[in-house]
Steps between C-alpha positions, in 0.01 A plus 500: 500500500539847652861515386415355160228762453736780601774377265256436213371857522851649518699653219736218398773759443467645854553225756605745772153658512341156532741402776425822689126434475555148631689624806216744569267200548675429830260515791753415770872453551490123443329538162743779413793268571342219297435728203854638516637145500275413205611811312866415554436180307276627220678831441790301351271350236394640166190701593354465151484125560340551844252741342406245232478212751273714719276578203491131406408400856215751513373384160513138619252553784140607472409795723288292736698180424349282775350246262814521290735435791268226625526325162876538496534365853276207404735426209793496741304277739456255213878458497556460874352351813462835673513871418557731794446872442616737773381858473654795680279697735437775247296251290242428771220656296568259213491180704121435482499549122798269455340237722188513287710467183665177625211356704470192277867407525582330833873489426531879521541665838496874554659656806546849629811609685579811702820537302524774242589423139875550535512312831306214343747462215807545721740205492426388859123503440535309176721238667242451776219477247683248287595293805131501599407360160717189535 
């Protein structure tokens, strides 16, 4: 949601400024590389559409959204045998609140990984996670 918030607050006619701000969020070389890779993909898109999508995403979630996400995960659990949520390390502080929000739904598991966001969604990580689910 950090990127969505940054894009939603940007001037839709000035994508370059938003992209520069995003790169400045880098805290180490690995995150810098990941953000550069991400920007290579999104910089080819119509920024006005990214801006609107970001605004829509922020409007969709309540600020403290734990009960909201718990209800949405419960809806998903109603359609499947198991829902596995893996959170990157930067979400550690949210884990207790999320656990409380899904405490009545045994089909939902919440896990924390040491991987950062971009490492977690990398193709190799996703393949391993999907293989685990089978």
